[in-house]
C-alpha positions as CSV (number, residue, x, y, z in Angstrom):
1,M,14.1,-15.8,48.0
2,Q,16.9,-13.3,48.5
3,E,15.8,-9.8,49.6
4,T,17.6,-7.9,46.9
5,A,14.2,-6.5,45.6
6,R,13.8,-4.3,48.6
7,V,16.3,-1.7,47.2
8,D,13.5,0.3,45.5
9,G,11.1,0.2,48.5
10,T,7.4,-0.1,48.9
11,P,6.1,-1.6,45.6
12,L,8.6,-4.4,45.5
13,E,8.2,-5.1,49.2
14,H,4.4,-5.1,48.7
15,V,4.8,-7.8,46.0
16,L,7.2,-10.0,48.0
17,A,4.9,-9.8,51.1
18,A,1.9,-10.9,49.0
19,L,4.0,-13.8,47.6
20,S,5.1,-14.8,51.0
21,R,1.6,-14.9,52.3
22,E,0.5,-17.2,49.4
23,R,3.4,-19.5,50.1
24,G,2.2,-19.7,53.7
25,K,-1.1,-21.0,52.3
26,G,0.5,-23.7,50.2
27,L,2.1,-22.1,47.2
28,L,5.4,-24.0,46.8
29,P,8.7,-22.1,46.6
30,D,10.6,-22.5,43.4
31,T,14.2,-21.4,42.9
32,A,13.8,-21.0,39.1
33,F,10.8,-18.7,39.5
34,D,12.5,-16.8,42.3
35,R,15.6,-16.3,40.2
36,R,13.6,-14.8,37.3
37,L,11.5,-12.7,39.7
38,E,14.6,-11.3,41.3
39,R,15.9,-10.2,38.0
40,T,12.8,-8.8,36.4
41,L,10.6,-7.5,39.3
42,P,12.2,-4.0,39.5
43,L,11.7,-3.4,35.8
44,L,8.2,-4.9,35.9
45,A,7.2,-2.7,38.9
46,D,8.5,0.4,37.1
47,L,6.6,-0.4,33.9
48,F,3.4,-1.4,35.7
49,G,3.6,1.8,37.8
50,S,4.1,4.0,34.8
51,L,0.7,2.7,33.5
52,Y,-1.4,2.3,36.6
53,S,0.1,4.3,39.4
54,S,-2.9,6.7,39.2
55,R,-5.0,3.9,40.6
56,P,-4.9,3.7,44.4
57,D,-4.8,-0.1,44.3
58,W,-2.0,-0.4,41.7
59,Q,0.4,-2.1,44.0
60,D,-2.2,-4.7,45.0
61,Q,-2.9,-5.3,41.3
62,L,0.9,-5.8,40.7
63,A,1.1,-8.2,43.6
64,A,-1.9,-10.1,42.3
65,L,-0.2,-10.4,38.9
66,I,2.9,-11.9,40.4
67,V,1.0,-14.3,42.6
68,Q,-1.0,-15.5,39.6
69,A,2.3,-15.9,37.7
70,A,3.7,-18.0,40.6
71,R,0.6,-20.2,40.6
72,S,0.7,-20.7,36.9
73,W,4.4,-21.6,37.1
74,Q,3.7,-24.2,39.7
75,E,1.1,-25.8,37.3
76,R,3.3,-25.6,34.3
77,P,4.4,-29.0,32.8
78,A,8.0,-30.0,33.4
79,G,8.7,-30.2,29.7
80,L,7.7,-26.6,29.1
81,K,9.8,-25.5,32.1
82,D,12.8,-27.2,30.5
83,L,12.0,-25.4,27.2
84,D,11.8,-22.1,29.2
85,A,15.2,-22.7,30.7
86,E,16.7,-23.5,27.2
87,R,15.3,-20.3,25.7
88,E,16.3,-18.3,28.7
89,G,19.9,-19.3,28.0
90,D,19.5,-18.1,24.4
91,S,17.3,-15.0,24.7
92,G,17.6,-14.2,21.0
93,W,16.3,-17.7,19.8
94,F,13.4,-16.2,18.0
95,Q,15.6,-13.9,16.0
96,S,17.7,-16.7,14.6
97,N,18.0,-17.0,10.8
98,A,17.0,-20.6,11.3
99,M,13.5,-19.6,12.4
100,L,10.9,-20.1,9.7
101,G,7.2,-19.6,10.4
102,G,3.9,-20.4,8.7
103,V,0.5,-18.8,9.4
104,C,-3.0,-20.0,8.6
105,Y,-6.6,-20.1,9.7
106,V,-7.4,-23.6,10.9
107,D,-10.7,-24.0,9.1
108,R,-9.5,-22.6,5.8
109,Y,-6.3,-24.6,5.7
110,A,-7.2,-27.9,7.4
111,E,-10.8,-27.8,8.5
112,S,-10.0,-28.7,12.2
113,L,-7.2,-29.0,14.7
114,E,-6.9,-32.7,13.8
115,G,-6.5,-31.7,10.2
116,V,-3.6,-29.4,11.3
117,R,-2.0,-32.3,13.2
118,A,-2.2,-34.5,10.1
119,R,-0.1,-32.0,8.3
120,I,2.8,-31.9,10.7
121,P,5.0,-34.1,8.4
122,Y,4.5,-31.5,5.7
123,F,5.4,-28.6,8.0
124,K,8.6,-30.5,8.8
125,E,9.3,-30.9,5.1
126,L,8.9,-27.2,4.7
127,G,11.3,-26.6,7.5
128,L,8.9,-24.7,9.7
129,T,10.0,-24.0,13.3
130,Y,6.8,-22.2,14.4
131,L,3.2,-22.3,13.3
132,H,0.9,-19.3,13.9
133,L,-2.7,-20.3,14.0
134,M,-5.1,-17.4,13.5
135,P,-7.8,-16.9,16.2
136,L,-9.4,-20.2,17.0
137,F,-11.3,-19.5,20.2
138,L,-15.0,-19.3,20.8
139,A,-16.5,-16.3,19.1
140,P,-20.0,-15.2,17.9
141,E,-21.0,-15.9,14.4
142,P,-21.4,-14.2,12.0
143,H,-19.8,-11.2,13.8
144,S,-16.6,-12.8,15.0
145,D,-14.2,-10.2,13.4
146,G,-12.3,-13.1,11.9
147,G,-12.2,-14.8,15.3
148,Y,-10.8,-11.8,17.1
149,A,-14.0,-10.9,18.9
150,V,-13.5,-13.7,21.5
151,S,-16.3,-14.9,23.8
152,S,-14.0,-17.2,25.8
153,Y,-10.3,-17.8,25.8
154,R,-11.0,-21.0,27.7
155,E,-12.9,-22.6,24.8
156,V,-11.9,-23.5,21.3
157,N,-14.5,-22.8,18.5
158,P,-16.3,-26.2,18.6
159,K,-16.2,-26.4,14.8
160,L,-12.4,-26.6,15.1
161,G,-12.0,-28.9,18.1
162,T,-11.5,-28.8,21.8
163,M,-9.0,-27.3,24.3
164,E,-7.6,-30.8,24.9
165,Q,-7.0,-31.2,21.1
166,L,-5.3,-27.8,21.1
167,R,-3.0,-28.9,24.0
168,S,-2.3,-32.2,22.2
169,L,-1.5,-30.4,18.9
170,A,0.9,-28.0,20.7
171,A,2.7,-31.0,22.3
172,D,3.0,-32.8,18.9
173,L,4.2,-29.7,17.2
174,R,6.8,-29.1,19.9
175,S,8.1,-32.7,19.8
176,N,8.7,-32.1,16.1
177,G,10.6,-28.9,16.7
178,I,7.7,-26.5,15.9
179,S,6.5,-23.9,18.3
180,L,2.8,-23.1,18.3
181,V,1.8,-19.4,18.2
182,V,-1.8,-18.4,19.1
183,D,-3.3,-14.9,19.4
184,F,-4.5,-13.6,22.7
185,I,-6.1,-10.2,22.0
186,F,-7.3,-9.2,25.5
187,N,-8.3,-5.7,24.4
188,H,-10.9,-7.0,22.0
189,T,-13.8,-9.2,23.1
190,S,-17.3,-10.0,21.9
191,D,-20.3,-8.9,23.9
192,E,-20.7,-12.5,25.0
193,H,-17.4,-12.5,27.0
194,E,-17.8,-12.7,30.7
195,W,-16.0,-9.4,31.2
196,A,-18.3,-7.7,28.7
197,R,-21.4,-9.1,30.3
198,K,-20.3,-7.9,33.7
199,A,-19.4,-4.5,32.3
200,A,-22.9,-4.3,30.7
201,A,-24.4,-5.1,34.0
202,G,-22.7,-2.1,35.6
203,D,-19.9,-3.8,37.5
204,P,-17.3,-1.0,38.0
205,E,-14.3,-3.3,37.9
206,Y,-15.2,-4.8,34.5
207,S,-16.6,-1.5,33.1
208,G,-13.0,-0.3,33.6
209,Y,-11.8,-2.9,31.1
210,Y,-13.6,-1.1,28.3
211,W,-13.9,2.5,26.9
212,I,-17.4,3.3,28.3
213,F,-18.8,6.8,28.6
214,P,-22.1,8.1,30.1
215,D,-23.0,10.3,27.1
216,R,-21.8,11.2,23.6
217,T,-19.3,13.9,24.7
218,M,-16.2,11.8,24.6
219,P,-17.3,9.5,21.8
220,D,-18.0,12.6,19.6
221,A,-14.6,13.9,20.4
222,F,-13.0,10.6,19.4
223,E,-15.0,10.3,16.3
224,Q,-13.4,13.5,14.9
225,N,-10.1,11.6,14.4
226,V,-10.8,7.8,14.7
227,R,-10.8,5.9,11.4
228,E,-13.8,3.8,10.7
229,I,-12.9,0.2,9.9
230,F,-16.2,-1.0,8.4
231,P,-18.1,2.2,7.6
232,E,-20.6,0.4,5.3
233,N,-22.1,-1.8,8.1
234,H,-20.7,-0.2,11.3
235,P,-20.4,3.6,10.9
236,G,-18.6,5.2,13.8
237,S,-16.6,3.5,16.6
238,F,-19.2,3.6,19.4
239,I,-22.5,1.9,20.1
240,Q,-25.1,2.6,22.8
241,M,-25.6,0.0,25.5
242,A,-29.0,-1.0,26.9
243,D,-28.5,1.3,29.9
244,G,-27.7,4.3,27.8
245,R,-23.9,4.3,28.1
246,W,-21.7,4.3,25.0
247,V,-19.0,1.7,24.5
248,W,-16.1,1.7,22.0
249,A,-16.8,-1.1,19.5
250,T,-14.4,-0.5,16.6
251,F,-15.1,-3.5,14.3
252,T,-18.7,-4.6,14.8
253,P,-21.7,-3.7,17.1
254,T,-21.0,-7.0,19.0
255,S,-17.4,-6.4,19.8
256,G,-15.9,-4.2,22.6
257,T,-12.5,-2.6,22.9
C-alpha cells in the first residue's frame, strides 16, 4: 500500500502498522481493499477520533476495526466483490428513480425464509429492486421488541429458518436483481445476548457497551426528559440488575440499550 496516509500522523500510521503486522501473519494484501482504505482512512480516523478520542485506547480500537475489515474483505465472496466494484463506480445507485423497495416481516408475509424465496417471481413482477426483511434474528419471546431485542446476530430465529437459508435467499434475490436489506441494530440487544451476559457479570469492557449506572442518580436525571415507550407494562427507561446497578432498557425489562 502507498504511504499517502501518513500525512496526518500518528492515528493513521498506527492503523497501517497494525495492518502490516497482520499481513505478516498471513492476511493477504489486496489492491482493491488498499485503494479504498487509502481514500477513506483519513476521514474514518477523524470521525472515529471525534467519538472516542477520550479513550486512551482509541487508536488501538480504530486499528482493530480496520484489521477486522481487511479479514472480512478477504473472506468476502468474489460475486459480492464484483457488486461492490460496480456500486463504487456509481455511488448514487441507491438514489436512482429506478429503485423500488418492499418491506415485510418474514413470518407475517410468508411464514419462513423459504416462503419468501417462493415469492421472488412476484417481487420481480412488482419491479422490486430491494427487499427489506424486518428483524429475523434470534430474540427472546414474548419480549423480542418486534425482533429488535436480538440475542444473537449469528443465528436466525429458528421459526423462520437458518443462516444458510438466509445466505441462499440473499443470493437468489441478488441473481434476480433484488438486493436484500436486513436490520443490524447493535445498540439494542436482549439480556440473552453474549454482550449483555458479560456486562451483567461485571466485565468492564462489555459494561461499556450499555448505559449502566451504580445508583439512581443518573437514571433519575434522564427520566425527567426521556419519553416512555411502553408505560403500561414498562414504566421508566431503567431496570435494576441483579448486582444492584441500573441499566437503560427502553422497550422491555429484557432489552438493553
